[in-house]
Each structure stands twice: as structure tokens, then as C-alpha cells.
MIMIDREN-920947 format. One record per atom (N, C-alpha, C, O): atom name; residue in one letter; residue number from 0; x, y, z. Coordinates in nm, 4 decimals, decimal comma. Example, Ala and Ser with C-alpha at 12.3 -4.5 7.8 and 13.67 -1.06 7.14 Angstrom:
! MIMIDREN-920947
a N | r a | k 0 | east 1,3190 | north -0,5690 | up 0,7800
a CA | r a | k 0 | east 1,2300 | north -0,4500 | up 0,7800
a C | r a | k 0 | east 1,3200 | north -0,3300 | up 0,7800
a O | r a | k 0 | east 1,4236 | north -0,3319 | up 0,8465
a N | r s | k 1 | east 1,2850 | north -0,2250 | up 0,7080
a CA | r s | k 1 | east 1,3670 | north -0,1060 | up 0,7140
a C | r s | k 1 | east 1,2900 | north 0,0030 | up 0,7870
a O | r s | k 1 | east 1,3409 | north 0,1138 | up 0,8039
***
This chain:
! MIMIDREN-920947
a N | r m | k 0 | east 10,0717 | north 11,9209 | up 10,2714
a CA | r m | k 0 | east 9,9626 | north 11,8817 | up 10,3572
a C | r m | k 0 | east 9,8341 | north 11,8814 | up 10,2761
a O | r m | k 0 | east 9,8089 | north 11,9701 | up 10,1945
a N | r r | k 1 | east 9,7542 | north 11,7793 | up 10,3010
a CA | r r | k 1 | east 9,6298 | north 11,7660 | up 10,2258
a C | r r | k 1 | east 9,5274 | north 11,8688 | up 10,2724
a O | r r | k 1 | east 9,5179 | north 11,8983 | up 10,3915
a N | r k | k 2 | east 9,4509 | north 11,9231 | up 10,1780
a CA | r k | k 2 | east 9,3485 | north 12,0224 | up 10,2104
a C | r k | k 2 | east 9,2128 | north 11,9545 | up 10,2197
a O | r k | k 2 | east 9,1827 | north 11,8634 | up 10,1425
a N | r y | k 3 | east 9,1311 | north 11,9989 | up 10,3143
a CA | r y | k 3 | east 8,9971 | north 11,9458 | up 10,3344
a C | r y | k 3 | east 8,8966 | north 12,0591 | up 10,3327
a O | r y | k 3 | east 8,9270 | north 12,1724 | up 10,3700
a N | r k | k 4 | east 8,7771 | north 12,0264 | up 10,2890
a CA | r k | k 4 | east 8,6673 | north 12,1224 | up 10,2980
a C | r k | k 4 | east 8,6039 | north 12,1051 | up 10,4353
a O | r k | k 4 | east 8,5740 | north 11,9932 | up 10,4771
a N | r f | k 5 | east 8,5837 | north 12,2146 | up 10,5041
a CA | r f | k 5 | east 8,5341 | north 12,2101 | up 10,6403
a C | r f | k 5 | east 8,3966 | north 12,1442 | up 10,6471
a O | r f | k 5 | east 8,3712 | north 12,0650 | up 10,7379
a N | r e | k 6 | east 8,3082 | north 12,1749 | up 10,5536
a CA | r e | k 6 | east 8,1728 | north 12,1188 | up 10,5540
a C | r e | k 6 | east 8,1780 | north 11,9660 | up 10,5387
a O | r e | k 6 | east 8,1024 | north 11,8936 | up 10,6036
a N | r e | k 7 | east 8,2677 | north 11,9186 | up 10,4525
a CA | r e | k 7 | east 8,2818 | north 11,7742 | up 10,4308
a C | r e | k 7 | east 8,3366 | north 11,7059 | up 10,5570
a O | r e | k 7 | east 8,2939 | north 11,5960 | up 10,5924
a N | r y | k 8 | east 8,4289 | north 11,7706 | up 10,6223
a CA | r y | k 8 | east 8,4859 | north 11,7167 | up 10,7462
a C | r y | k 8 | east 8,3780 | north 11,7049 | up 10,8536
a O | r y | k 8 | east 8,3665 | north 11,6013 | up 10,9191
a N | r i | k 9 | east 8,2995 | north 11,8103 | up 10,8717
a CA | r i | k 9 | east 8,1938 | north 11,8105 | up 10,9737
a C | r i | k 9 | east 8,0910 | north 11,7021 | up 10,9434
a O | r i | k 9 | east 8,0421 | north 11,6356 | up 11,0348
a N | r k | k 10 | east 8,0582 | north 11,6840 | up 10,8159
a CA | r k | k 10 | east 7,9588 | north 11,5838 | up 10,7772
a C | r k | k 10 | east 8,0091 | north 11,4422 | up 10,8080
a O | r k | k 10 | east 7,9309 | north 11,3579 | up 10,8520
a N | r n | k 11 | east 8,1376 | north 11,4148 | up 10,7858
a CA | r n | k 11 | east 8,1922 | north 11,2801 | up 10,8028
a C | r n | k 11 | east 8,2571 | north 11,2569 | up 10,9397
a O | r n | k 11 | east 8,3038 | north 11,1465 | up 10,9677
a N | r r | k 12 | east 8,2606 | north 11,3580 | up 11,0236
a CA | r r | k 12 | east 8,3308 | north 11,3466 | up 11,1510
a C | r r | k 12 | east 8,2791 | north 11,2328 | up 11,2401
a O | r r | k 12 | east 8,3616 | north 11,1604 | up 11,2959
a N | r p | k 13 | east 8,1495 | north 11,2130 | up 11,2567
a CA | r p | k 13 | east 8,1048 | north 11,1016 | up 11,3417
a C | r p | k 13 | east 8,1530 | north 10,9651 | up 11,2908
a O | r p | k 13 | east 8,1878 | north 10,8771 | up 11,3695
a N | r k | k 14 | east 8,1544 | north 10,9495 | up 11,1605
a CA | r k | k 14 | east 8,2000 | north 10,8237 | up 11,1003
a C | r k | k 14 | east 8,3481 | north 10,8001 | up 11,1319
a O | r k | k 14 | east 8,3863 | north 10,6898 | up 11,1710
a N | r f | k 15 | east 8,4297 | north 10,9014 | up 11,1155
a CA | r f | k 15 | east 8,5726 | north 10,8880 | up 11,1416
a C | r f | k 15 | east 8,6010 | north 10,8718 | up 11,2911
a O | r f | k 15 | east 8,6947 | north 10,8021 | up 11,3300
a N | r t | k 16 | east 8,5199 | north 10,9363 | up 11,3735
a CA | r t | k 16 | east 8,5380 | north 10,9220 | up 11,5180
a C | r t | k 16 | east 8,5139 | north 10,7783 | up 11,5607
a O | r t | k 16 | east 8,5900 | north 10,7240 | up 11,6408
a N | r r | k 17 | east 8,4096 | north 10,7163 | up 11,5085
a CA | r r | k 17 | east 8,3819 | north 10,5752 | up 11,5412
a C | r r | k 17 | east 8,4959 | north 10,4849 | up 11,4960
a O | r r | k 17 | east 8,5362 | north 10,3948 | up 11,5696
a N | r i | k 18 | east 8,5477 | north 10,5077 | up 11,3777
a CA | r i | k 18 | east 8,6591 | north 10,4274 | up 11,3264
a C | r i | k 18 | east 8,7821 | north 10,4468 | up 11,4141
a O | r i | k 18 | east 8,8495 | north 10,3502 | up 11,4498
a N | r r | k 19 | east 8,8110 | north 10,5709 | up 11,4485
a CA | r r | k 19 | east 8,9279 | north 10,6004 | up 11,5313
a C | r r | k 19 | east 8,9155 | north 10,5354 | up 11,6696
a O | r r | k 19 | east 9,0138 | north 10,4835 | up 11,7224
a N | r l | k 20 | east 8,7966 | north 10,5380 | up 11,7278
a CA | r l | k 20 | east 8,7768 | north 10,4767 | up 11,8585
a C | r l | k 20 | east 8,7905 | north 10,3248 | up 11,8522
a O | r l | k 20 | east 8,8449 | north 10,2635 | up 11,9440
a N | r k | k 21 | east 8,7416 | north 10,2642 | up 11,7446
a CA | r k | k 21 | east 8,7584 | north 10,1191 | up 11,7286
a C | r k | k 21 | east 8,9053 | north 10,0821 | up 11,7174
a O | r k | k 21 | east 8,9492 | north 9,9835 | up 11,7764
a N | r l | k 22 | east 8,9811 | north 10,1602 | up 11,6424
a CA | r l | k 22 | east 9,1235 | north 10,1336 | up 11,6282
a C | r l | k 22 | east 9,1955 | north 10,1518 | up 11,7607
a O | r l | k 22 | east 9,2862 | north 10,0752 | up 11,7935
a N | r k | k 23 | east 9,1560 | north 10,2515 | up 11,8360
a CA | r k | k 23 | east 9,2208 | north 10,2778 | up 11,9640
a C | r k | k 23 | east 9,1968 | north 10,1644 | up 12,0627
a O | r k | k 23 | east 9,2859 | north 10,1314 | up 12,1410
a N | r e | k 24 | east 9,0773 | north 10,1038 | up 12,0605
a CA | r e | k 24 | east 9,0468 | north 9,9926 | up 12,1501
a C | r e | k 24 | east 9,1370 | north 9,8736 | up 12,1234
a O | r e | k 24 | east 9,1739 | north 9,8018 | up 12,2163
a N | r s | k 25 | east 9,1729 | north 9,8518 | up 11,9979
a CA | r s | k 25 | east 9,2534 | north 9,7354 | up 11,9639
a C | r s | k 25 | east 9,4021 | north 9,7558 | up 11,9918
a O | r s | k 25 | east 9,4786 | north 9,6594 | up 11,9915
a N | r q | k 26 | east 9,4438 | north 9,8798 | up 12,0157
a CA | r q | k 26 | east 9,5842 | north 9,9077 | up 12,0417
a C | r q | k 26 | east 9,6173 | north 9,8781 | up 12,1871
a O | r q | k 26 | east 9,5320 | north 9,8896 | up 12,2751
a N | r r | k 27 | east 9,7404 | north 9,8404 | up 12,2110
a CA | r r | k 27 | east 9,7861 | north 9,8107 | up 12,3459
a C | r r | k 27 | east 9,8053 | north 9,9415 | up 12,4225
a O | r r | k 27 | east 9,8633 | north 10,0370 | up 12,3707
a N | r s | k 28 | east 9,7567 | north 9,9446 | up 12,5446
a CA | r s | k 28 | east 9,7740 | north 10,0650 | up 12,6245
a C | r s | k 28 | east 9,9120 | north 10,0641 | up 12,6904
a O | r s | k 28 | east 9,9681 | north 9,9579 | up 12,7176
a N | r f | k 29 | east 9,9644 | north 10,1807 | up 12,7150
a CA | r f | k 29 | east 10,0960 | north 10,1947 | up 12,7748
a C | r f | k 29 | east 10,0819 | north 10,2078 | up 12,9255
a O | r f | k 29 | east 9,9772 | north 10,2475 | up 12,9767
a N | r r | k 30 | east 10,1880 | north 10,1739 | up 12,9944
a CA | r r | k 30 | east 10,1900 | north 10,1895 | up 13,1398
a C | r r | k 30 | east 10,1930 | north 10,3380 | up 13,1742
a O | r r | k 30 | east 10,2618 | north 10,4169 | up 13,1094
a N | r k | k 31 | east 10,1184 | north 10,3739 | up 13,2755
a CA | r k | k 31 | east 10,1159 | north 10,5143 | up 13,3173
a C | r k | k 31 | east 10,2192 | north 10,5414 | up 13,4255
a O | r k | k 31 | east 10,2630 | north 10,6551 | up 13,4432
a N | r y | k 32 | east 10,2582 | north 10,4366 | up 13,4981
a CA | r y | k 32 | east 10,3529 | north 10,4529 | up 13,6073
a C | r y | k 32 | east 10,4708 | north 10,3584 | up 13,5874
a O | r y | k 32 | east 10,4540 | north 10,2515 | up 13,5287
a N | r p | k 33 | east 10,5880 | north 10,3948 | up 13,6342
a CA | r p | k 33 | east 10,7028 | north 10,3050 | up 13,6206
a C | r p | k 33 | east 10,6814 | north 10,1785 | up 13,7050
a O | r p | k 33 | east 10,6113 | north 10,1801 | up 13,8062
a N | r r | k 34 | east 10,7432 | north 10,0705 | up 13,6605
a CA | r r | k 34 | east 10,7325 | north 9,9449 | up 13,7345
a C | r r | k 34 | east 10,8086 | north 9,9546 | up 13,8662
a O | r r | k 34 | east 10,9029 | north 10,0325 | up 13,8798
a N | r k | k 35 | east 10,7654 | north 9,8736 | up 13,9628
a CA | r k | k 35 | east 10,8382 | north 9,8644 | up 14,0888
a C | r k | k 35 | east 10,9678 | north 9,7896 | up 14,0633
a O | r k | k 35 | east 10,9761 | north 9,7088 | up 13,9708
a N | r r | k 36 | east 11,0673 | north 9,8158 | up 14,1436
a CA | r r | k 36 | east 11,1995 | north 9,7573 | up 14,1233
a C | r r | k 36 | east 11,1951 | north 9,6045 | up 14,1278
a O | r r | k 36 | east 11,2586 | north 9,5384 | up 14,0457
a N | r d | k 37 | east 11,1208 | north 9,5483 | up 14,2228
a CA | r d | k 37 | east 11,1099 | north 9,4023 | up 14,2340
a C | r d | k 37 | east 11,0405 | north 9,3421 | up 14,1122
a O | r d | k 37 | east 11,0826 | north 9,2387 | up 14,0603
a N | r e | k 38 | east 10,9347 | north 9,4074 | up 14,0677
a CA | r e | k 38 | east 10,8612 | north 9,3595 | up 13,9511
a C | r e | k 38 | east 10,9508 | north 9,3605 | up 13,8275
a O | r e | k 38 | east 10,9486 | north 9,2666 | up 13,7480
a N | r e | k 39 | east 11,0284 | north 9,4651 | up 13,8117
a CA | r e | k 39 | east 11,1176 | north 9,4764 | up 13,6967
a C | r e | k 39 | east 11,2237 | north 9,3660 | up 13,6991
a O | r e | k 39 | east 11,2544 | north 9,3074 | up 13,5953
a N | r r | k 40 | east 11,2798 | north 9,3375 | up 13,8172
a CA | r r | k 40 | east 11,3796 | north 9,2302 | up 13,8291
a C | r r | k 40 | east 11,3211 | north 9,0950 | up 13,7902
a O | r r | k 40 | east 11,3848 | north 9,0168 | up 13,7195
a N | r v | k 41 | east 11,2000 | north 9,0682 | up 13,8368
a CA | r v | k 41 | east 11,1347 | north 8,9412 | up 13,8047
a C | r v | k 41 | east 11,1118 | north 8,9293 | up 13,6548
a O | r v | k 41 | east 11,1391 | north 8,8244 | up 13,5963
a N | r l | k 42 | east 11,0622 | north 9,0347 | up 13,5921
a CA | r l | k 42 | east 11,0345 | north 9,0312 | up 13,4482
a C | r l | k 42 | east 11,1621 | north 9,0142 | up 13,3659
a O | r l | k 42 | east 11,1626 | north 8,9424 | up 13,2658
a N | r i | k 43 | east 11,2702 | north 9,0800 | up 13,4079
a CA | r i | k 43 | east 11,3975 | north 9,0656 | up 13,3372
a C | r i | k 43 | east 11,4490 | north 8,9221 | up 13,3513
a O | r i | k 43 | east 11,4989 | north 8,8636 | up 13,2552
a N | r g | k 44 | east 11,4363 | north 8,8667 | up 13,4711
a CA | r g | k 44 | east 11,4779 | north 8,7278 | up 13,4926
a C | r g | k 44 | east 11,3986 | north 8,6302 | up 13,4077
a O | r g | k 44 | east 11,4547 | north 8,5358 | up 13,3522
a N | r l | k 45 | east 11,2680 | north 8,6527 | up 13,3975
a CA | r l | k 45 | east 11,1842 | north 8,5659 | up 13,3133
a C | r l | k 45 | east 11,2218 | north 8,5783 | up 13,1653
a O | r l | k 45 | east 11,2256 | north 8,4785 | up 13,0934
a N | r a | k 46 | east 11,2493 | north 8,6993 | up 13,1207
a CA | r a | k 46 | east 11,2877 | north 8,7207 | up 12,9811
a C | r a | k 46 | east 11,4210 | north 8,6525 | up 12,9510
a O | r a | k 46 | east 11,4371 | north 8,5921 | up 12,8449
a N | r r | k 47 | east 11,5163 | north 8,6617 | up 13,0433
a CA | r r | k 47 | east 11,6460 | north 8,5962 | up 13,0226
a C | r r | k 47 | east 11,6308 | north 8,4446 | up 13,0191
a O | r r | k 47 | east 11,6929 | north 8,3778 | up 12,9365
a N | r a | k 48 | east 11,5487 | north 8,3901 | up 13,1081
a CA | r a | k 48 | east 11,5258 | north 8,2451 | up 13,1111
a C | r a | k 48 | east 11,4606 | north 8,1986 | up 12,9814
a O | r a | k 48 | east 11,4972 | north 8,0945 | up 12,9270
a N | r r | k 49 | east 11,3639 | north 8,2761 | up 12,9320
a CA | r r | k 49 | east 11,2970 | north 8,2408 | up 12,8063
a C | r r | k 49 | east 11,3964 | north 8,2447 | up 12,6902
a O | r r | k 49 | east 11,3952 | north 8,1559 | up 12,6049
a N | r w | k 50 | east 11,4819 | north 8,3462 | up 12,6862
a CA | r w | k 50 | east 11,5824 | north 8,3601 | up 12,5801
a C | r w | k 50 | east 11,6791 | north 8,2409 | up 12,5824
a O | r w | k 50 | east 11,7116 | north 8,1840 | up 12,4782
a N | r k | k 51 | east 11,7244 | north 8,2042 | up 12,7028
a CA | r k | k 51 | east 11,8164 | north 8,0923 | up 12,7185
a C | r k | k 51 | east 11,7511 | north 7,9618 | up 12,6732
a O | r k | k 51 | east 11,8136 | north 7,8800 | up 12,6057
a N | r r | k 52 | east 11,6235 | north 7,9434 | up 12,7117
a CA | r r | k 52 | east 11,5494 | north 7,8230 | up 12,6714
a C | r r | k 52 | east 11,5356 | north 7,8162 | up 12,5191
a O | r r | k 52 | east 11,5517 | north 7,7094 | up 12,4600
a N | r w | k 53 | east 11,5064 | north 7,9282 | up 12,4564
a CA | r w | k 53 | east 11,4926 | north 7,9308 | up 12,3108
a C | r w | k 53 | east 11,6250 | north 7,8965 | up 12,2429
a O | r w | k 53 | east 11,6261 | north 7,8267 | up 12,1415
a N | r l | k 54 | east 11,7356 | north 7,9446 | up 12,2974
a CA | r l | k 54 | east 11,8666 | north 7,9103 | up 12,2410
a C | r l | k 54 | east 11,8913 | north 7,7598 | up 12,2519
a O | r l | k 54 | east 11,9397 | north 7,6978 | up 12,1571
a N | r e | k 55 | east 11,8581 | north 7,7008 | up 12,3671
a CA | r e | k 55 | east 11,8786 | north 7,5575 | up 12,3868
a C | r e | k 55 | east 11,7872 | north 7,4738 | up 12,2984
a O | r e | k 55 | east 11,8279 | north 7,3682 | up 12,2501
a N | r e | k 56 | east 11,6648 | north 7,5194 | up 12,2768
a CA | r e | k 56 | east 11,5699 | north 7,4459 | up 12,1933
a C | r e | k 56 | east 11,5954 | north 7,4656 | up 12,0443
a O | r e | k 56 | east 11,5411 | north 7,3916 | up 11,9623
a N | r g | k 57 | east 11,6760 | north 7,5630 | up 12,0087
a CA | r g | k 57 | east 11,7059 | north 7,5882 | up 11,8686
a C | r g | k 57 | east 11,6084 | north 7,6819 | up 11,7995
a O | r g | k 57 | east 11,6131 | north 7,6963 | up 11,6773
a N | r k | k 58 | east 11,5210 | north 7,7452 | up 11,8747
a CA | r k | k 58 | east 11,4276 | north 7,8412 | up 11,8146
a C | r k | k 58 | east 11,4996 | north 7,9676 | up 11,7714
a O | r k | k 58 | east 11,4576 | north 8,0355 | up 11,6777
a N | r i | k 59 | east 11,6092 | north 7,9988 | up 11,8410
a CA | r i | k 59 | east 11,6932 | north 8,1135 | up 11,8076
a C | r i | k 59 | east 11,8345 | north 8,0604 | up 11,7889
a O | r i | k 59 | east 11,8817 | north 7,9769 | up 11,8661
a N | r k | k 60 | east 11,9007 | north 8,1096 | up 11,6863
a CA | r k | k 60 | east 12,0377 | north 8,0676 | up 11,6589
a C | r k | k 60 | east 12,1266 | north 8,1917 | up 11,6540
a O | r k | k 60 | east 12,0943 | north 8,2908 | up 11,5886
a N | r k | k 61 | east 12,2389 | north 8,1836 | up 11,7247
a CA | r k | k 61 | east 12,3311 | north 8,2966 | up 11,7282
a C | r k | k 61 | east 12,4208 | north 8,2911 | up 11,6048
a O | r k | k 61 | east 12,4890 | north 8,1912 | up 11,5822
a N | r l | k 62 | east 12,4210 | north 8,3974 | up 11,5254
a CA | r l | k 62 | east 12,5029 | north 8,4038 | up 11,4040
a C | r l | k 62 | east 12,6377 | north 8,4688 | up 11,4343
a O | r l | k 62 | east 12,7430 | north 8,4144 | up 11,4010
a N | r e | k 63 | east 12,6334 | north 8,5835 | up 11,4965
a CA | r e | k 63 | east 12,7534 | north 8,6604 | up 11,5326
a C | r e | k 63 | east 12,7241 | north 8,7302 | up 11,6640
a O | r e | k 63 | east 12,6184 | north 8,7113 | up 11,7242
a N | r e | k 64 | east 12,8184 | north 8,8102 | up 11,7068
a CA | r e | k 64 | east 12,7925 | north 8,8934 | up 11,8230
a C | r e | k 64 | east 12,6787 | north 8,9893 | up 11,7896
a O | r e | k 64 | east 12,6880 | north 9,0654 | up 11,6933
a N | r r | k 65 | east 12,5724 | north 8,9863 | up 11,8679
a CA | r r | k 65 | east 12,4548 | north 9,0714 | up 11,8492
a C | r r | k 65 | east 12,3746 | north 9,0395 | up 11,7239
a O | r r | k 65 | east 12,2941 | north 9,1224 | up 11,6815
a N | r r | k 66 | east 12,3928 | north 8,9253 | up 11,6642
a CA | r r | k 66 | east 12,3141 | north 8,8870 | up 11,5455
a C | r r | k 66 | east 12,2568 | north 8,7491 | up 11,5673
a O | r r | k 66 | east 12,3295 | north 8,6537 | up 11,5951
a N | r y | k 67 | east 12,1254 | north 8,7393 | up 11,5544
a CA | r y | k 67 | east 12,0561 | north 8,6143 | up 11,5763
a C | r y | k 67 | east 11,9586 | north 8,5907 | up 11,4617
a O | r y | k 67 | east 11,9224 | north 8,6833 | up 11,3892
a N | r t | k 68 | east 11,9168 | north 8,4656 | up 11,4465
a CA | r t | k 68 | east 11,8120 | north 8,4333 | up 11,3515
a C | r t | k 68 | east 11,7046 | north 8,3577 | up 11,4268
a O | r t | k 68 | east 11,7338 | north 8,2816 | up 11,5191
a N | r v | k 69 | east 11,5808 | north 8,3789 | up 11,3874
a CA | r v | k 69 | east 11,4671 | north 8,3154 | up 11,4528
a C | r v | k 69 | east 11,4088 | north 8,2138 | up 11,3566
a O | r v | k 69 | east 11,3817 | north 8,2452 | up 11,2407
a N | r k | k 70 | east 11,3894 | north 8,0914 | up 11,4049
a CA | r k | k 70 | east 11,3267 | north 7,9882 | up 11,3225
a C | r k | k 70 | east 11,1786 | north 7,9867 | up 11,3551
a O | r k | k 70 | east 11,1409 | north 7,9604 | up 11,4693
a N | r p | k 71 | east 11,0942 | north 8,0141 | up 11,2573
a CA | r p | k 71 | east 10,9491 | north 8,0141 | up 11,2847
a C | r p | k 71 | east 10,9009 | north 7,8734 | up 11,3167
a O | r p | k 71 | east 10,9571 | north 7,7743 | up 11,2700
a N | r e | k 72 | east 10,7957 | north 7,8670 | up 11,3973
a CA | r e | k 72 | east 10,7427 | north 7,7371 | up 11,4385
a C | r e | k 72 | east 10,6627 | north 7,6739 | up 11,3282
a O | r e | k 72 | east 10,6103 | north 7,5638 | up 11,3452
***
């Protein structure tokens, strides 16, 4: 573990706090509550439809069972 001098940490703390807060703003926030059952069904259905469409359009190609390749646009 890296060692720090306490005085140096206190002196630079506001600078690091601002950087940390900026990074936190750009990160995606997580859900705090579980999804409702109906909402989850709809989202799963949309994801399956999108996956099927990508297979038909050739954006995703099935190589083997559980192995796919993605063609970048």
C-alpha cells in the first residue's frame, strides 16, 4: 500500500475532491429499487427483438453455441 504524508493529503484534498466529483457525475447511476415485473418483461422483450433484428441484418453472426461475433458499423 502506498504511503502518504498527512500534511500533503490535507493540502491537496480539495483538488482531489473536485476531480472525484467530476468523475462521479459522468458515471452511470445504478437503480436503487428493483424493476416492476411488467417493466422487466417489456425490456426483455425489446432486447430479444433487437438481438433478433441484428442477427437478421448481419450485425451479429453466430459462430457456435454461445459464441458470436459483432461486425462494427
